[in-house]
GULOFI-382868 format. One record per atom (N, C-alpha, C): x, y, z; residue in three letters. Coordinates in steps of 0.001 Angstrom, whole numbers, padded with zeros to 6 digits, always signed. Layout:
! GULOFI-382868
XYZala ...
This chain:
! GULOFI-382868
+074857+056119+140148met +073799+057757+140465met +073304+058069+139604met +072216+058098+140018val +071002+058363+139431val +070623+060612+139253val +070575+060495+138347lys +070503+061990+138443lys +068707+062658+137825lys +068451+063639+138827ser +067471+064072+138515ser +067325+065412+138234ser +065536+065728+138160gln +065593+067274+137839gln +066266+068356+138651gln +066737+067723+139824tyr +066932+068509+141078tyr +068389+068962+141324tyr +069412+068905+139925gly +070952+068731+139626gly +071455+070155+140202gly +072484+070218+139680arg +073589+071545+140522arg +072905+072740+139748arg +072615+073584+140721gln +071881+075094+140432gln +073002+076034+140376gln +074211+075776+140735asp +075632+076831+140648asp +076155+077020+139710asp +076138+076541+138864arg +076224+076846+137603arg +076639+078177+137104arg +077484+078790+136272leu +077920+080358+135912leu +077670+080114+134453leu +076152+080786+134285leu +075906+080902+132665leu +076404+081958+131967leu +076833+081476+130371lys +077663+082904+129978lys +076281+083644+129544lys +076459+084829+129490glu +075466+085970+129016glu +075841+086145+127322glu +074916+086044+126838arg +075050+086074+125264arg +075116+087664+125492arg +076310+087920+124411arg +076775+089299+123678arg +076197+089478+122514arg +075542+090634+122703his +074948+091520+121575his +075926+091961+120298his +075938+091993+119597asp +076956+092655+118408asp +076076+093630+117290asp +076308+094646+117687val +075304+095514+116863val +075317+095553+115197val +076810+095555+115246tyr +077007+095521+113666tyr +076720+094174+112706tyr +076329+092949+113441arg +075772+091847+113006arg +074014+092602+112341arg +073571+091769+111312glu +072417+092201+110785glu +070955+091227+111907glu +070163+092140+112031lys +069089+091015+112763lys +068782+090121+112142lys +068270+090752+110550ser +067321+089964+109328ser +068181+090134+108207ser +068227+089324+107208lys +068683+089502+106139lys +068152+090617+105323lys +069593+091236+104835ile +069240+092058+104024ile +068883+091406+102335ile +067978+092805+102131pro +067609+092720+100692pro +068402+092852+099800pro +068648+091741+098695glu +069853+091648+097475glu +068639+092318+096139glu +069629+093318+095687pro +070971+093515+095590pro +070894+094979+096806pro +071867+094709+097607thr +071988+096295+098568thr +073607+097112+098279thr +072977+098285+098063leu +074503+098924+097735leu +074730+099774+098666leu +076060+100390+099433cys +076106+100911+100399cys +076560+102464+099833cys +075536+102991+101123ile +075993+104315+100207ile +077052+105135+100164ile +077743+104570+101661glu +079540+105287+101228glu +080454+104608+100617glu +080477+103589+100791cys +081559+102882+099746cys +081734+102373+098386cys +080133+102232+098482gly +079828+101667+096904gly +080186+099779+097041gly +080353+099379+098135ala +080231+098029+098338ala +078620+097605+098220ala +078324+096373+097406leu +077337+095548+096950leu +077362+094491+097665leu +075970+094265+098579phe +075678+092745+098785phe +074697+092209+098104phe +075518+091270+097551glu +074647+090140+096763glu +074897+088714+097037glu +073786+087736+096930asn +074649+086147+096927asn +074828+086193+098684asn +074295+087235+099032gly +074509+086360+100992gly +075861+086948+101260gly +076663+087845+100417arg +077643+088453+101069arg +078356+090175+100397arg +079090+090582+101435trp +079743+092415+100390trp +080760+092152+099456trp +080527+092491+098161thr +081283+092443+097439thr +081553+094014+097053thr +082774+093834+096124trp +083180+095325+095301trp +082388+095214+093707trp +081178+094283+093126asn +080809+094029+092110asn +080186+095162+092128asn +079567+095549+090766thr +078774+096470+090238thr +077754+095802+089458thr +076649+096460+089436thr +075414+096314+088726thr +074893+097228+088519thr +074249+096697+086759thr +073401+098196+086636thr +071580+097700+087042thr +071464+096445+087527lys +069997+096171+088169lys +069791+097537+089073lys +068459+097617+089421glu +067702+098094+090418glu +068386+097892+092116glu +068599+098942+092811val +069023+098371+094376val +068675+098884+095110val +068822+098365+096081asn +068604+098860+097686asn +069421+099684+097925asn +069642+100315+099055arg +070115+101312+099473arg +070595+101128+100895arg +071854+101099+101597ser +072259+100930+103337ser +073321+101412+103271ser +073640+100922+104731thr +074787+101348+104752thr +075753+099924+105332thr +076610+099656+104541cys +077456+098370+105093cys +077886+098484+106729cys +078139+097182+107292pro +078884+096944+108326pro +080165+097911+108971pro +080951+097598+107965ala +082287+098415+107990ala +082034+099915+107952ala +081438+100332+106971cys +080834+101706+106864cys +080585+102412+107888cys +079953+101448+109259arg +078907+102130+110107arg +080109+101947+111319arg +081148+101256+111125arg +081874+100962+112745arg +082930+102174+111940arg +083260+102542+110975ile +083983+103747+110220ile +083468+104873+111410ile +082017+105250+110600leu +081631+106308+111302leu +081105+106486+112766leu +080959+105180+113355asp +080969+105632+114862asp +082191+105380+115293asp +083272+104990+114885lys +084868+104831+115360lys +084527+103997+116201lys +084078+102534+115601tyr +084521+101733+116752tyr +084627+100484+116022tyr +086161+100226+116158pro +086865+099167+115780pro +086674+097735+116209pro +086954+096691+115349ala +086972+095673+115523ala +088901+095038+116338ala +089735+095317+115412gly +091011+095378+115581gly +091864+096346+115562gly +092784+096121+116738phe +093567+097251+117563phe +095220+096293+117255phe +095828+097086+116445ile +096988+096622+116589ile +098205+097557+116876ile +099145+097326+117635lys +100410+098244+118455lys +101344+097711+117922lys +102127+098753+117300leu +103723+098671+116465leu +104430+099412+117393leu +105735+098865+117987lys +106686+099421+118705lys +107931+099120+118694lys +109150+099631+118766gly +110260+099442+118916gly +110735+100232+118057gly +112467+100026+118430asp +113384+100746+117868asp +113731+100466+116377asp +113687+099086+115698phe +113628+098264+114396phe +112627+099470+113890phe +111510+099065+114362phe +109869+099555+113944phe +110001+101065+113516phe +111266+101813+114029gln +111092+103600+114078gln +111632+103532+113190gln +112922+103073+112711glu +113973+103151+112030glu +113113+102393+110465glu +112302+101493+110360his +111889+101178+109385his +110486+101275+109214his +109908+102594+109744tyr +108566+102702+109588tyr +107876+102878+108258tyr +108269+103801+107423asp +107270+103943+105961asp +107275+102702+105617asp +108529+101548+105552glu +108498+100428+104724glu +107859+099387+105370glu +107123+099386+106882ile +106156+098659+107532ile +105119+099571+107261ile +105123+100556+107171leu +103299+101342+106908leu +103396+100341+105543leu +103871+100694+104101asn +103475+099476+103244asn +102751+098504+103439asn +103778+097827+103788leu +103639+096073+104204leu +102110+096417+104853leu +101683+097513+105566ile +100112+097486+105995ile +099622+097354+105038ile +099783+098385+103889lys +099037+099041+103397lys +098420+098300+102352lys +099514+097490+101709asn +099689+096167+100714asn +098656+095165+101172asn +098713+094784+102568ile +098001+093964+102769ile +096474+094326+103298ile +096036+095365+103525glu +094510+096118+103262glu +094236+095815+102055glu +095026+096295+101166lys +094687+096088+100052lys +094216+095298+099559lys +095280+093928+099776gln +094946+092589+099393gln +093591+091908+100091gln +093052+092051+101209glu +092255+091793+102048glu +090975+092532+101529glu +091096+093779+101334lys +089884+094793+101178lys +089005+094235+099692lys +089966+093636+098702asn +089750+092912+097686asn +089299+091865+097641asn +089111+091169+098345ala +088859+089744+098326ala +087419+090072+099256ala +087475+090857+100922his +086482+091193+101435his +086383+092281+101726his +085475+092808+101442ala +084902+094057+101066ala +085004+094970+102919ala +084577+093778+103571leu +084270+094626+105383leu +085849+094466+105960leu +086420+094447+105318glu +087818+094423+106354glu +088639+095794+105661glu +088712+096367+106299arg +089351+097905+106117arg +090395+098457+107136arg +091558+099206+106999ile +092224+100017+107988ile +090979+101535+108467ile +090828+101478+109593ile +089866+103091+110259ile +091351+103651+110004ile +091947+104145+111130thr +093043+104725+111644thr +093997+104246+111684thr +095094+105315+111561thr +096871+104689+111860thr +097077+106205+112388thr +097482+105688+113910lys +097763+107124+115008lys +099098+106947+115402lys +099881+107785+115349arg +101293+107579+115483arg +101586+108607+116879arg +101935+108007+117701arg +102387+108568+119280arg +103965+108568+119088arg +104241+108957+120566lys +105858+109384+120493lys +106518+107983+120195lys +106604+106503+120562asp +107254+105289+120732asp +106560+104435+120128asp +105370+104628+119649gln +104716+103600+118868gln +103439+103887+117546gln +102979+103534+117530val +101472+103604+116223val +100442+102302+116679val +099556+103086+116625leu +098425+102046+116513leu +097081+102052+115334leu +097276+100773+115054val +096230+100695+113767val +095048+100396+114088val +094014+100744+113564thr +092691+100468+113802thr +091771+099374+112592thr +091275+098481+112726thr +090364+097949+111561thr +089099+097769+111675thr +088644+098062+110990thr +087007+096869+110970thr +086751+095783+111063thr +087645+094999+110787gly +087414+093407+111162gly +088619+092746+112033gly +088376+091681+112392ile +089508+091238+113437ile +090420+090408+112112ile +089760+090048+111103his +090823+089180+110355his +091840+089668+109650his +091685+091237+109327leu +092438+091855+109085leu +094150+091999+110063leu +093301+092347+111033ala +094303+092813+112318ala +095152+091534+112192ala +094810+090398+112430arg +095356+089004+112821arg +096267+088879+111447arg +095652+089234+110461arg +096607+088818+109132arg +097869+090018+108862arg +097689+091181+109419ile +098883+092272+109521ile +099327+091830+110751ile +099744+091521+111665gly +100419+090940+112483gly +101047+089904+111928gly +100690+088771+111746glu +101149+087516+110986glu +102393+087752+110192glu +101896+088928+109303ala +102542+089315+108130ala +103924+090119+108630ala +103732+090552+109733leu +104908+091576+110612leu +105869+090500+110925leu +105337+089885+111536ser +106213+088312+112355ser +106877+087704+111348ser +106209+087350+110488arg +106775+086595+109094arg +107824+087400+108645arg +107809+088354+108385ser +108546+089345+107173ser +109838+089889+108494ser +109466+090217+109410tyr +110538+091329+110261tyr +110867+090190+111386tyr +109927+089199+112072lys +110306+088374+113362lys +109871+089388+114182lys +110530+089694+115308gly +109997+090514+116314gly +109345+089306+117527gly +108730+090569+118191val +107741+089629+118984val +106372+090041+119078val +105477+089103+118624tyr +103949+089118+117825tyr +103366+088413+119055tyr +101944+089315+119597ser +101225+088273+120495ser +099673+089074+119885ser +098969+088308+120348phe +097744+088660+120106phe +096226+088241+120946phe +095204+088894+121257his +094585+088225+122310his +092634+088944+121886his +092283+087763+121537tyr +090469+088053+121325tyr +090191+088387+122747tyr +089251+089108+122744ala +088607+089795+123128ala +086863+089753+123248ala +086304+090055+124064asp +084564+090388+123956asp +083601+088922+122830asp +084327+087520+123544gly +083904+086690+122569gly +084111+086862+121251gly +085719+086754+120941ala +086048+086779+119567ala +085470+087891+118562ala +084887+088928+119026lys +084546+090062+118330lys +085644+091214+118120lys +086137+091290+118845thr +087516+092374+118625thr +088975+091504+119421thr +090092+092040+118286ile +090728+091481+118774ile +092075+092420+118840ile +093129+092367+119904arg +094472+093287+120249arg +095661+092471+119927arg +096345+093413+118683val +097820+092719+118629val +098725+093659+119160val +099666+092722+119198asn +101136+093422+119640asn +101938+093193+118510asn +102747+093906+118227trp +103907+093506+117863trp +105204+094428+118020trp +106467+094218+118103glu +107660+094769+118877glu +108450+094277+118555glu +109714+095270+117641arg +111207+094643+117189arg +112062+095852+117206arg 
């Protein structure tokens, strides 16, 4: 079989998705977030402080919060969840605290309670997945997750 330049033309090409929260060019170092005080230094956002002269900008997490555009959606529901509501929310807040200390861009945006469920939104996909895994490990139940938009958003469901 001889391959030529006149090969198949019916292939589906994936369109490249544009992430508006990803910087197009390198941010000057050090840069301090004017909203939360996170510092961009050595190629990452941290909670370090500096006394040097710094540039000022808004970090991607604060931009997501201001735009109300979450990357992670966690839906919690079920009778067990309703009975242990405060305990489970404390677990979620503790996980956020741990993740936020290690990774400055991973934060909870909102926690909305509806009739029989709660929707927690996050600035990053890693925090959402970590919360779902912790709930599944601690309380069992039915846990599922689905990445959408080329792994830029995640939907986590937990029910018990």
